[in-house]
C-alpha positions as CSV (number, residue, x, y, z in Angstrom):
1,M,-36.0,-50.5,-50.2
2,I,-34.2,-47.5,-49.3
3,K,-29.9,-48.4,-48.1
4,D,-27.9,-45.1,-46.9
5,L,-23.9,-45.6,-47.2
6,S,-21.3,-43.6,-48.0
7,V,-18.3,-44.7,-50.0
8,G,-15.1,-42.9,-49.0
9,E,-16.9,-39.0,-48.1
10,I,-19.9,-39.9,-50.4
11,P,-23.1,-40.3,-48.7
12,I,-24.6,-42.9,-51.2
13,R,-29.0,-43.2,-50.9
14,I,-29.7,-45.8,-53.3
15,Y,-33.7,-46.8,-53.4
16,K,-33.7,-50.2,-55.1
17,P,-36.8,-51.6,-56.2
18,N,-39.1,-55.1,-54.4
19,N,-38.3,-56.8,-57.8
20,P,-35.2,-57.8,-59.8
21,V,-32.7,-54.6,-61.1
22,N,-32.8,-54.6,-64.5
23,Q,-32.1,-50.6,-65.2
24,V,-30.4,-48.3,-63.1
25,L,-31.4,-44.5,-63.3
26,I,-28.5,-42.2,-61.7
27,G,-30.0,-38.6,-59.9
28,V,-26.9,-36.3,-59.8
29,H,-28.3,-32.9,-57.8
30,G,-28.3,-28.8,-58.6
31,F,-26.6,-26.7,-57.3
32,T,-28.8,-25.4,-54.4
33,G,-29.6,-29.8,-54.3
34,S,-29.2,-32.7,-51.9
35,Q,-30.4,-36.5,-51.3
36,D,-32.1,-36.0,-49.0
37,S,-34.4,-33.6,-52.1
38,E,-38.6,-34.0,-51.6
39,T,-37.7,-34.5,-55.9
40,Y,-35.1,-37.6,-55.5
41,T,-37.9,-39.2,-52.6
42,Y,-40.3,-39.0,-54.8
43,L,-38.6,-40.5,-57.4
44,G,-37.4,-43.2,-55.5
45,N,-40.5,-43.7,-53.9
46,H,-42.6,-44.5,-57.2
47,L,-39.6,-46.9,-58.4
48,E,-40.1,-49.0,-56.0
49,D,-42.7,-51.6,-58.2
50,T,-40.6,-51.5,-61.2
51,N,-36.9,-53.0,-61.9
52,I,-35.3,-49.7,-61.6
53,M,-33.4,-49.1,-59.3
54,F,-32.7,-45.2,-58.3
55,I,-29.3,-43.6,-57.1
56,T,-28.6,-40.7,-55.3
57,F,-25.7,-39.4,-54.0
58,D,-24.3,-35.3,-52.5
59,L,-21.9,-33.7,-54.7
60,P,-19.3,-31.9,-52.0
61,N,-19.8,-29.3,-50.2
62,H,-24.3,-30.3,-49.8
63,G,-26.6,-32.0,-48.1
64,K,-24.4,-34.5,-46.0
65,N,-21.3,-34.1,-48.3
66,I,-19.3,-31.7,-45.7
67,N,-15.8,-32.7,-48.2
68,E,-14.8,-30.4,-50.6
69,T,-12.7,-32.8,-52.5
70,P,-14.0,-33.3,-56.3
71,I,-15.4,-37.0,-57.0
72,T,-13.9,-38.9,-59.1
73,L,-15.5,-42.0,-60.8
74,Q,-12.8,-44.4,-59.0
75,K,-14.4,-43.2,-55.9
76,C,-17.7,-44.0,-57.2
77,L,-17.1,-47.1,-58.8
78,I,-16.5,-49.0,-55.5
79,V,-20.1,-49.6,-54.6
80,N,-21.8,-53.1,-53.8
81,V,-26.0,-53.0,-53.0
């Protein structure tokens, strides 16, 4: 299951597997990337039948995040899936 949400100004995409989650993989894109990259889409869909939840997000000024505000740990910890 794919779920798009935001934590504050941070757009997040969660690829939740069909099985109970026992591991979480966080994808952080490079300089010109975003959470919508083909690599993340492929990986997220490939993990669907595992126990691994895959979470991606857009860094400031990338993809859907047009905000220049830095991402802090406090902003990232408020996710309830």
